[in-house]
Steps between C-alpha positions, in 0.01 A plus 500: 500500500840327504476414134442867417802606714728240333374610157579859580854417625567284192383778269725751684800259477444461125475876453819551700685247283368672187619844620840363593547342162392819325746711699803275430612686191449850640774728627527488879459128550724320758648266231875541508699457177871478423667831421592558135667760287466461128681814403722474198593784262162629360270252683365452847153367451462296822577635855410364845319690770442395863250225413476462124642585157427804288510458127534740209360372177532762227328799661288305746586433868391179663522317839571128550508321835759242389256207500528305176125417525422868462541753221606860554234777487527862394594734784162681469222534756222591264275194458364612168827608341601341171871619549507605133554878536740717688216592739565162668705550814701186410628637174821698446458747208792424277668284756848355465575137582669572836309488828628568853353444844607725791330524840149410384504683171574414134700723266498501112617764258261599226606593140198725437628850561330786682563875457704672769280797610806720550740415217219371260731214400400136493577300816440139587335373822599242758168340611449389856233233573379394844563121536131443591384667184338790674691789338710609199696829473795659322773573754777648281597581145809430282608776274611253231330173389657222710650212298598297806442555871522346841384569854792473742493594871277808514544634150413420139783500250442526129697534180398704203630630171571871460679725252816654627642845410663362186173336383610150578258238638640402839363308798450659844409357838251681726355444844214631716382412854204270490292740696573776251773762485751661273617300198875456500714394206769266641698404191525572131668250259810590305380275218223559245217312336524219759324445824475328838418134490481434867409718798458322839585553860629241745640551850619860513596537131309585186639305197464598136687445169511711183586459136551738212742652254753773552375858505752602237329294232247662276214257508279742303712440188262317255796268407556401865441128555395408852565127438868581448517725809756443772278468803630577842374352830533634851384367839412743778432488872321785682499526878198715607627557854824676382405596143810313371498379141742215413579431136616152393592364848731205511375153428799290601716672239240497220471813290188677608394613151442141409265422787129483425255443786264205437303512833517601865322221685509361853796719611708396205597699187509287181715646215647396173859578406686480165462598140287357219736208448485364856281611787507371855224498757594592856330596824621715786374480855361844622518395868820453697812435301463599130589155349452428131387160378522368144175351380562408136464613144310826458456496117142585423400546861252779549407435860593270791392398851622263767439189280419588145622712206259642247549567131236706333473506124269786398222424263509691175228568251521260199805321640577203726278458803623643829583274793627500855753241594590403857830331584689390805844640572661227290301626200278187488171602344223425754193637315392752236185699439428585143284782358321438174421869425725805510258672735562241769745538780587346833718631785588254788657635826604342828228482761499268797703183552212314335380725221608739224262775417436593135341770293341377175375728227335412169258654259145377431338580160125442544313778332758749610843546666510371852783405735517187707715560804551261791718448804608140517696284739737208418602227749882490530504124563312442177752712310778265613302215343423705185125463572403839631168665396392860504226525761297827451403660837406850377372621166447841344292470185417861465667678209 
């Protein structure tokens, strides 16, 4: 009798251990992870929730508990789902590469338009996902196709091209409450054929920069050469609480139209300053006294964080291979990642104090066109040694 009792208890203990191990990589576990924010320009493919990370790989959402022994899994509750159609609750139809987590929900804009039942015009949805994978819905629509967007405080802000009264292509900034409401146009550029390269909130301020050419120029002239254009740059701050817009605020005497934002990270604003001949990299504290610190040469820098600068050479069809180079502030090359094919690309963004998060995309040609997409992590300490590897934690093989 005792042997049967012990056997029963042992079986129960083994089953309990099995259930615990199976639930480790599911939303709602008690496993705490460091907070991250990988937002940069057009990317934000890794965000932290209360007890894990949410990942956006192409148009597929995933959840990862932060344990390196585990892989992420699609944020879908259907056990028989192949996650290969938009019927899957973890997929974002036409999703952008920016994901946001707010109060237990995930938000992603979709590029596949819907028809407005009143105006009959095409509008573009902001999707809202429950963090446990139980629901998916459209909560609001943008009247223009967003090119860049961010979630800041309780609103979503997005920039889009539109044609003004003179028929010029200009950039406008819109916002809507996350819970739905009236679309408001906050700002319209006085430049044409340019765009916004950074849109990000920190503290109480929304930061963005713009580029373009003067409205007086006839860019529709067939003889007009954009490569010879005199591009203008402006830096803006928007204060939601007061509605104040500040154009080219002071940077310790630097001319505002030469400032280009390179990142907003860990309560610091990283920016480059200068012309094509000489560019400097600086950072400004966003908390307390607004002090500016010189970091080094900014020539070729496309992004920056608290330790590294990144130089991204785009891959081109039939030309030299693309590559991503990572330097320290003294411009010592730490490591580079090369791409053999023009279809390949890699974006690395700051994550935790230990890891960078990356989004890799390549093309597989095996009886048809298929994309290989993956979220990867890179150990910061290995980068300093030049020995970092791309560790894949979430894959999206569905075309």
